[in-house]
C-alpha positions in Angstrom: -62.9 33.1 22.0 -65.0 35.8 20.4 -68.2 34.9 18.7 -68.0 34.8 14.9 -71.4 36.3 13.9 -70.0 37.2 10.4 -69.4 33.4 9.8 -72.9 32.7 10.9 -74.3 35.3 8.6 -72.2 34.0 5.7 -73.2 30.4 6.4 -76.9 31.3 6.4 -76.6 33.3 3.2 -74.8 30.5 1.4 -77.2 27.8 2.6 -80.3 29.9 1.5 -78.8 30.1 -2.0 -77.8 26.5 -2.0 -81.3 25.2 -1.1 -83.2 28.0 -2.9 -85.0 29.2 0.2 -86.2 32.7 1.0 -85.9 34.6 4.3 -89.6 34.3 4.8 -89.5 30.5 4.2 -86.7 30.2 6.7 -88.5 32.3 9.3 -91.7 30.2 8.9 -89.9 26.9 9.0 -87.8 27.9 12.0 -90.8 29.5 13.9 -88.9 32.8 14.3 -89.6 36.4 13.3 -88.6 37.4 9.8 -86.5 40.3 11.4 -84.6 37.7 13.4 -83.6 35.9 10.1 -82.6 39.2 8.6 -80.5 40.2 11.6 -78.7 36.8 11.5 -78.3 36.7 7.7 -76.8 40.2 7.5 -75.2 40.3 11.0 -77.3 43.5 11.8 -77.5 42.9 15.5 -74.5 40.8 16.7 -75.7 39.9 20.1 -76.4 36.9 22.3 -79.2 34.7 20.9 -81.2 32.1 22.6 -79.6 28.7 21.7 -83.1 27.5 20.8 -83.3 30.2 18.1 -80.0 29.1 16.5 -81.0 25.5 16.7 -84.4 26.2 15.1 -82.7 28.1 12.3 -80.1 25.4 11.8 -82.7 22.7 11.6 -84.9 24.8 9.2 -81.8 25.0 6.9 -81.6 21.2 6.9 -78.6 21.1 9.3 -78.1 19.5 12.6 -79.4 21.6 15.5 -76.0 22.6 16.7 -74.6 23.7 13.3 -74.9 27.5 13.7 -73.7 27.3 17.3 -70.6 25.4 16.1 -70.0 28.0 13.4 -70.5 30.8 15.9 -67.8 29.2 18.2 -65.4 28.8 15.3 -65.7 25.0 15.4 -65.8 23.0 12.1 -69.2 22.8 10.6 -70.8 19.3 10.0 -70.9 18.4 6.3 -74.5 17.1 6.2 -74.2 16.2 2.5 -71.0 14.1 2.6 -72.7 10.7 3.0 -75.8 11.5 0.9 -76.3 8.7 -1.6 -78.3 10.8 -4.0 -75.5 13.4 -4.2 -73.0 10.6 -4.7 -75.1 9.3 -7.6 -75.4 12.8 -9.1 -71.6 13.1 -8.9 -71.2 9.8 -10.8 -73.7 10.9 -13.4 -71.9 14.2 -13.8 -68.6 12.4 -14.3 -70.2 10.1 -16.9 -71.7 13.1 -18.8 -68.3 14.8 -18.8 -66.7 11.7 -20.3 -69.4 11.5 -23.0 -69.0 15.2 -23.9 -65.2 14.6 -24.3 -65.7 11.7 -26.5 -68.3 13.6 -28.6 -65.9 16.5 -29.0 -63.2 14.1 -30.1 -65.5 12.5 -32.7 -66.6 15.9 -34.0 -63.0 17.0 -34.4 -62.1 13.8 -36.2 -65.2 14.1 -38.5 -64.3 17.8 -39.2 -60.7 16.8 -40.1 -62.0 14.0 -42.4 -64.4 16.3 -44.1 -61.6 18.7 -45.0 -59.6 16.0 -46.8 -60.0 15.6 -50.6 
């Protein structure tokens, strides 16, 4: 199976945006050269990489060490956030706020209709 360096690049780009990290931050945390991060993020030099480099970049992105290697091989990526209790709580808060906004909109519509009556 061919290596999917485009998928690796896309995963890195998406994760950097998701966690609001710069290339320089990633390079420093992973202990790799900034040029290495640029090459990976933009698929500038699709070539064999040291597995330790991919593992270090994966871990610096908050992923398991084998995440980028799995993506490269076309295997399913591990969802590191699926069991995060903080994210589950944030989802619950978001649902509650949505329900509150709906109720508030309904009240405002009702009050607007009542105000129009003589």
